[in-house]
Structures are given as C-alpha cells and as structure tokens.
C-alpha positions in Angstrom: 10.5 -59.1 0.9 6.8 -59.6 1.7 4.3 -56.8 1.2 3.7 -56.6 4.9 7.4 -56.1 5.6 7.7 -53.4 2.9 4.6 -51.7 4.3 6.2 -51.8 7.8 9.5 -50.3 6.5 7.7 -47.5 4.6 5.6 -46.7 7.7 8.8 -46.4 9.7 10.3 -44.1 7.1 7.3 -41.8 7.1 7.4 -41.8 10.9 11.0 -40.8 11.0 10.4 -38.1 8.3 7.5 -36.6 10.3 9.5 -36.8 13.5 12.4 -35.0 11.8 10.1 -32.3 10.4 8.7 -31.8 13.9 12.1 -31.5 15.3 13.2 -29.0 12.7 10.1 -27.0 13.3 10.6 -27.0 17.1 14.2 -25.9 16.6 13.1 -23.1 14.4 10.5 -21.8 16.9 12.9 -22.0 19.8 15.5 -20.1 17.8 13.0 -17.5 16.8 12.0 -17.0 20.4 15.6 -16.6 21.4 16.4 -14.1 18.7 13.1 -12.1 18.8 13.5 -8.5 19.9 10.1 -7.3 21.3 9.3 -3.6 20.9 6.7 -1.1 22.1 8.3 2.2 21.2 10.7 3.6 18.5 13.5 3.5 21.0 13.3 -0.3 21.1 14.8 -0.4 17.6 18.3 0.7 18.6 19.8 -2.7 17.7 18.4 -2.5 14.2 19.6 1.1 13.7 23.0 0.0 14.9 23.2 -2.0 11.6 22.2 1.0 9.5 24.8 3.7 9.0 25.9 4.4 5.4 23.6 2.3 3.4 22.5 4.2 0.3 19.0 2.8 0.5 16.9 1.5 3.3 14.0 -0.5 1.8 10.9 -0.8 4.0 8.3 -3.3 3.0 4.7 -4.3 3.9 2.8 -7.5 3.5 -0.3 -5.5 2.4 -1.3 -2.0 1.2 -4.0 -1.5 3.8 -2.5 -2.2 7.2 -2.1 0.6 9.8 0.8 -1.0 11.8 3.0 -1.2 8.7 2.6 2.5 8.0 3.0 3.6 11.6 6.2 1.7 12.2 7.8 2.5 8.8 7.1 6.2 9.7 8.7 5.8 13.1 11.8 4.1 11.7 12.0 6.7 8.9 11.9 9.6 11.4 14.8 8.1 13.4 16.8 7.5 10.2 16.2 11.1 9.1 16.9 12.7 12.5 19.8 10.4 13.6 21.4 9.1 10.4 20.9 12.0 8.0 18.7 10.3 5.4 17.6 12.7 2.7 14.3 11.5 1.4 11.4 9.0 1.6 10.2 7.6 -1.8 7.0 5.5 -1.7 5.0 3.3 -3.9 2.8 6.2 -5.0 2.3 8.5 -7.9 5.2 10.9 -8.8 2.9 13.8 -10.0 0.6 13.8 -6.9 3.4 13.4 -4.4 5.5 16.1 -6.0 2.9 18.5 -4.8 3.1 17.0 -1.3 6.9 17.3 -1.6 6.4 21.1 -2.1 4.5 21.3 1.1 7.0 19.2 3.0 9.9 21.2 1.8 8.3 24.7 2.2 8.5 25.6 -1.5 7.3 29.1 -2.4 4.4 27.7 -4.5 3.5 24.9 -1.9 0.0 24.0 -0.9 -1.1 25.9 2.2 -1.7 22.9 4.4 -1.2 19.1 4.6 -4.9 18.7 3.8 -4.7 20.7 0.6 -1.5 18.9 -0.3 -3.1 15.5 0.1 -6.1 16.5 -2.1 -3.7 15.8 -5.0 -3.9 12.1 -4.1 -6.9 11.4 -6.4 -6.2 8.1 -8.1 -7.5 4.6 -7.0 -6.7 3.1 -4.5 -7.1 6.3 -2.4 -6.8 4.5 0.9 -3.2 3.6 0.1 -1.8 7.1 0.6 -4.8 9.3 1.5 -4.9 8.2 5.1 -4.2 9.5 8.6 -1.0 7.6 9.0 0.5 9.3 5.9 -0.8 12.7 6.9 0.9 12.4 10.3 4.2 11.7 8.6 3.8 14.6 6.1 3.1 17.0 9.0 6.1 15.7 10.8 8.4 16.2 7.8 7.0 19.7 7.2 7.8 20.6 10.9 11.2 18.9 10.8 12.2 20.9 7.7 11.0 24.3 8.9 14.3 25.5 10.4 16.6 23.8 7.9 18.1 25.4 4.8 16.4 24.5 1.5 19.2 22.2 0.5 19.0 20.3 3.8 15.3 19.7 3.7 14.1 16.1 3.5 11.9 15.2 0.5 8.8 13.0 0.0 8.4 11.4 -3.5 6.5 8.8 -5.5 8.2 6.0 -7.4 5.2 4.5 -9.3 4.3 5.0 -12.9 0.5 4.6 -13.2 -0.3 8.4 -13.3 0.8 8.7 -16.9 -1.8 11.3 -17.9 -0.8 13.6 -14.9 2.8 13.2 -15.9 2.1 14.1 -19.5 0.2 17.2 -18.3 3.2 18.2 -16.1 5.6 17.9 -19.1 3.3 20.1 -21.2 3.1 22.6 -18.4 6.9 22.8 -18.2 7.0 23.8 -21.9 4.1 26.2 -21.5 6.2 28.1 -18.9 9.4 27.9 -20.9 8.7 27.3 -24.6 5.0 27.5 -25.7 5.8 26.3 -29.2 7.3 23.1 -27.8 4.3 22.7 -25.5 2.1 22.3 -28.6 4.5 19.8 -30.1 4.6 17.8 -26.9 0.9 17.7 -26.6 0.6 16.4 -30.2 3.1 13.7 -29.5 1.4 12.6 -26.3 -1.9 12.5 -28.3 -0.7 9.2 -29.7 -1.3 7.7 -26.2 -3.9 10.1 -24.6 -6.4 9.7 -27.5 -7.4 6.3 -26.1 -10.1 6.3 -23.5 -8.3 3.6 -21.5 -5.2 1.5 -21.7 -7.2 -1.6 -22.8 -8.1 0.3 -26.0 -4.5 1.2 -26.6 -3.3 -2.4 -26.2 -6.0 -3.6 -28.6 -4.6 -1.2 -31.2 -1.0 -2.4 -30.6 -2.1 -6.1 -30.8 -4.0 -5.4 -34.0 -1.6 -3.3 -35.9 1.8 -3.9 -34.3 2.3 -0.1 -34.0 2.8 1.6 -30.6 3.5 5.1 -29.2 7.0 4.5 -27.8 8.8 6.6 -30.5 6.5 9.6 -29.7 7.1 9.3 -26.0 10.9 9.2 -26.6 10.7 12.3 -28.8 9.2 14.3 -25.9 12.0 13.2 -23.5 14.5 14.4 -26.1 12.6 17.7 -26.4 12.8 18.2 -22.6 16.6 17.5 -22.6 17.2 19.8 -25.6 15.1 22.7 -24.2 17.0 25.9 -23.7 15.4 26.0 -20.2 16.8 22.6 -19.3 19.4 22.9 -16.5 20.2 21.4 -13.1 17.2 22.8 -11.4 14.4 20.9 -9.7 12.0 22.2 -12.4 14.0 20.5 -15.2 14.6 17.3 -13.1 10.9 17.0 -12.6 10.0 17.5 -16.3 12.6 15.0 -17.3 11.4 12.5 -14.8 7.8 12.9 -15.8 8.8 12.3 -19.4 10.7 9.1 -18.4 7.7 8.0 -16.4 5.5 8.2 -19.5 8.0 6.1 -21.5 8.2 3.5 -18.8 4.4 3.4 -18.2 3.8 2.8 -21.9 6.4 0.0 -21.8 4.8 -1.5 -18.7 1.4 -1.6 -20.2 2.6 -3.0 -23.5 4.4 -5.7 -21.6 1.0 -7.1 -20.7 0.7 -8.4 -24.3 3.6 -10.8 -23.6 3.4 -14.0 -21.5 6.4 -13.2 -19.4 7.7 -10.9 -16.7 8.1 -7.9 -19.1 5.3 -5.8 -17.6 6.3 -6.4 -14.0 10.0 -5.8 -14.8 9.3 -2.5 -16.5 7.5 -1.2 -13.4 10.2 -2.6 -11.0 12.9 -1.0 -13.1 11.1 2.4 -12.9 10.9 2.0 -9.1 14.7 1.7 -9.0 15.4 4.3 -11.6 13.4 6.8 -9.5 15.3 6.0 -6.3 18.6 6.1 -8.1 17.8 9.5 -9.8 16.9 10.9 -6.4 20.2 9.8 -4.9 22.0 11.4 -7.8 20.0 14.6 -7.5 20.7 14.9 -3.7 24.4 14.5 -4.5 27.4 12.8 -3.0 26.8 10.9 0.3 23.0 11.1 -0.2 20.9 8.3 1.4 17.2 7.5 0.8 14.4 5.4 2.3 12.0 3.5 0.1 8.5 2.2 1.1 7.0 -0.5 -1.1 5.4 -3.9 -0.8 7.5 -6.8 0.4 7.3 -8.3 -3.2 9.2 -5.1 -4.4 11.8 -4.5 -1.7 12.7 -8.1 -0.7 15.4 -9.5 -3.1 13.5 -11.4 -5.9 16.4 -13.8 -6.3 15.4 -15.3 -2.9 11.9 -16.2 -4.1 10.0 -18.1 -6.8 9.9 -14.8 -8.7 13.5 -15.5 -10.0 12.3 -18.7 -11.8 9.7 -16.5 -13.6 12.4 -14.1 -14.8 11.0 -11.3 -12.5 13.3 -8.8 -10.8 12.4 -6.0 -8.3 13.9 -2.9 -6.6 15.5 -5.1 -3.8 17.5 -7.1 -6.3 18.3 -4.2 -8.6 19.5 -2.0 -5.7 21.8 -4.8 -4.4 23.2 -5.5 -7.8 23.9 -1.9 -8.7 24.9 -0.4 -5.3 26.3 -3.5 -3.7 24.6 -5.7 -1.0 26.4 -3.8 1.8 24.8 -0.5 0.6 21.2 -1.7 0.9 19.2 -2.6 4.0 15.9 -4.4 3.4 13.2 -4.7 6.1 10.3 -7.0 5.6 7.0 -6.7 7.5 4.3 -9.3 8.2 1.2 -10.3 10.1 -0.5 -13.5 11.2 -4.1 -12.3 11.3 -6.3 -9.2 11.6 -8.0 -6.9 9.1 -6.9 -5.1 6.0 -8.3 -2.6 3.5 -8.4 -4.0 -0.1 -10.7 -4.4 -3.0 -12.0 -7.6 -4.6 -10.9 -6.4 -8.1 -8.8 -3.7 -9.7 -10.5 -0.2 -9.2 -13.1 -1.9 -7.1 -14.7 -0.7 -3.9 -12.6 -0.5 -0.8 -13.6 -3.0 1.8 -12.4 -4.0 5.3 -11.5 -7.6 5.0 -10.7 -10.2 7.6 -7.2 -11.8 7.2 -7.4 -15.5 7.9 -4.8 -17.0 10.3 -1.7 -17.8 8.3 -1.5 -21.3 7.0 0.4 -24.0 8.8 4.0 -24.3 7.8 4.3 -20.7 6.7 6.8 -18.0 7.8 4.0 -16.2 9.5 2.8 -19.3 11.4 6.3 -19.9 12.6 6.6 -16.3 13.9 3.2 -16.6 15.6 4.3 -19.8 17.4 6.8 -17.7 19.4 3.9 -16.4 21.5 5.3 -12.8 21.2 2.8 -10.3 19.9 5.2 -8.0 18.0 8.9 -8.2 17.6 11.7 -7.9 15.0 14.5 -10.2 13.9 18.0 -9.2 12.7 18.6 -11.7 9.9 22.4 -11.4 9.8 22.5 -13.6 13.0 24.4 -16.8 12.1 22.3 -19.1 14.3 19.1 -17.7 12.8 20.4 -18.1 9.3 21.4 -21.7 10.0 17.8 -22.7 10.9 16.4 -20.7 8.0 18.4 -22.4 5.3 15.3 -23.8 3.4 12.6 -21.9 1.6 9.4 -21.3 3.4 5.9 -20.0 2.3 5.6 -16.2 3.0 2.2 -14.4 2.7 1.7 -11.4 0.4 -1.6 -9.5 0.2 -2.1 -7.1 -2.7 -4.3 -4.1 -3.2 -6.8 -6.6 -4.6 -7.5 -9.5 -2.3 -10.0 -12.3 -1.7 -9.5 -13.9 1.8 -11.4 -17.0 0.6 -8.7 -17.7 -2.1 -5.5 -17.6 0.0 -3.6 -20.3 -1.8 -2.1 -17.9 -4.4 -1.0 -15.4 -1.7 2.1 -17.3 -0.6 5.6 -16.8 -2.1 8.3 -19.4 -1.3 11.1 -17.4 0.3 14.6 -17.8 1.6 14.0 -15.3 4.3 17.6 -14.3 5.3 18.6 -13.9 1.6 15.5 -11.8 0.9 15.7 -9.4 3.9 18.2 -8.0 6.3 15.6 -7.7 9.1 11.9 -8.6 9.6 9.2 -6.9 11.7 6.2 -9.1 12.8 2.8 -8.3 14.3 0.6 -11.1 15.4 -2.6 -9.1 14.7 -3.0 -6.0 12.6 -5.7 -3.4 11.8 -6.8 -1.1 9.0 -5.5 2.3 8.0 -7.4 5.2 9.5 -9.6 7.5 7.5 -8.1 10.8 6.5 -9.3 13.7 8.7 
C-alpha cells in the first residue's frame, strides 16, 4: 500500500468519524428539543412533581453558589413540595449553628428572633452572599407565614448541613451544659480547648503533621458527655447539642483529611451532609420527607462522574445507597452564560463575574442548542436516556472561581445516572443584596 493510498484511507476514516459525531450531536439536540418542557411559572412543573410522591429526599442542586435563578426556582419547587406533598424540612449547604437560629424564627419557637432580618444576622461567616441574600430571606418569610397556623409538630423546618462553623458548634455544646450541668460545661470547654487554642486550622494541621497527635479523642469525649448527660432526652435541645458535638468531630476529621493525598477530606464533609439529612428524617419520625439544597457536585450521584475514579462520594450517592434509588429524587441545575457572585480565592472579596459561554461539546452547550431559554428535562424518559448513553462534560462553578481558567470547571458526567431531572437556564444573573 502506497503512502498516498494510506493517507487517502485515513482521511476517509476521519471524515466518517467527524460525520458520525455530527450526526450524533444533531440527534441529541433534536431529542432535547422534543423532550424539553419550557416553564415560566411554578405551575409549569406539574409533570416533574407527578414523579415525586414518597421519596424520602428530594435533592436540589445548583451549578454555582451565586446565581439568583437557582435559588428562586429551588424555592418555588420547595414550596410546592411542602404545600402539596407534605415535605417536612429544607436542609441547605449552610452552617448548622447559624441556621438553627433561623429555624427558630421559621418554626415560631418561644425564644425565636423577632424578625427575618434579625434571624439572618446570625449568618456571619464567609461567603455571606451564599445565604445572606434576598432570595433566601423571601423563602424564610414564606416558611414563617406557612407555619403560623400549624401545630408545633407540623411546622416545616430550615436547617444547615455543613460543618465549617466548628467554633460556633463548640460554643453551643458548652451552652447546653451551662444550662443543664455547669460542671460538665467546664469539662467540655477544656476538651474543646485542644482544638480552639489554635488561631486557624492551618496551625492545627501543622501540629498534627509535626507530632502525629490530634484532637479527635477529646472531641469524641464531649459527644459521650452529651449523650451521658442527665438532661439528655428526646427533645430538640438534646438533639441540637448532640448534632453540634457530631459536627465538631466531623469537622476535625474533614480538616485533618487535607494532610492525605486522597478524597478523605471531601468524603468526611460529604458524609456529614448525609448524616445531617438522615438524622433530620429520623427526628421527624416515620414517613418524614426532606428537601436538600446543595451544589450539583454534592447532590448528583458521584458514581456517574469522574469523582468515582478518585474515590470520592457525595450525598447523592450515599442517599441512594442507603435509602434506595427509588427513595431519592435528584434535580440538577445549569446555565450556559450570564453572571455569578464568587471570589477569586478562599475568603476573598465577593465579585460579580461574567460566566463565559459554555464550551463546545459540553452538556450546557447541547442544552443551549435547543434555542429554548429555560426548560427542564425528565431524565427517566427512555428515548432521552438512549441518546445520553455516553459521558459528557458538565460545568461546575464553585464559591471560588476564575472565569479565565475554565478548563478545570467541567466534570465528565453520565447525566441520566447522575440526576432524575435537570433544569436549564440559557442566561442567569446574580443573587440580590439582602434588604
């Protein structure tokens, strides 16, 4: 075979491969157009809500932490699930201690903050824009009004599933003992001093790396003290103290995991997310149902992404494994372009950043090709699943973000295995400032 003949055959092969790829892409876009369900109001989600009935957890994602549309429509869907389907609580990727104060306001507790504004003052940790915004305030006011005429046991709660507010959690555990057993309060404070004596977590990790010692034993001792307290019972006060003690244990494990070159740190936080949701289900009792708000990387099953090869799990995977896939409904959210609130670095200054058009060949680019500005897909559809059999790059924007370095913001995803439904906006805007 001559070189010219070989070159001709290779060129034909490339041509046919390119032509096949174009054909597959066109089939995908045509199917997306056919299956897309456009929406303008909450009532347009009837077909999605028809698929949600007795799932123990409905997981609602977001492609970024600073986008108004994601918050607004998660709130609208949550309201319908609460009012029409009897869901008992919303648990979000926020701090447990701060949101427990907001929960008091939402549930009309005797010692509740006097207004939504006062309740939201407890949100004081970076990134403030993530939960201290108008979209969240509107939801909190709605929950407060919805609960007004309900009995205490029927009232819908609002909670945080994250573990970063370790010092606030330690303070709340000590406060529990101050109100029930002052001697134990002093013991708990001394035990927590093992961790709180460090000015920042970096100092603590340097000590662990240098000496091999850590504070995990002391953290576990405080949890045992809570459980062995004469005041420990089935009340919310005891549940809250126990959960704060668990939070401190899991936070220490999460931070210490940064010393290892694996998924330990990520997994400790993801496991805490699920632990919190599961404990709330247990607290609300038989037939309880909850809604979780977190980033797509947390709520979409990790096994359907590159995360699995790295040994990382998330709340979407853990919930399906523990409760059963039929008991969990995961909804992803995404955008093609627009603006977002984020920071260039951890604890950095909040900025309004432009989101570049999604890259060619990505999930977001395929959705944009439909020409429909906002719509949702029900991913149980057999025809849709057939054209989405291969993995596709799917964008994720974190609380820290640099639009000029987009390459690392895409996660290869088997979309129908990751989510049960997906909500898309061609262009999105930033969260509104808190009034």
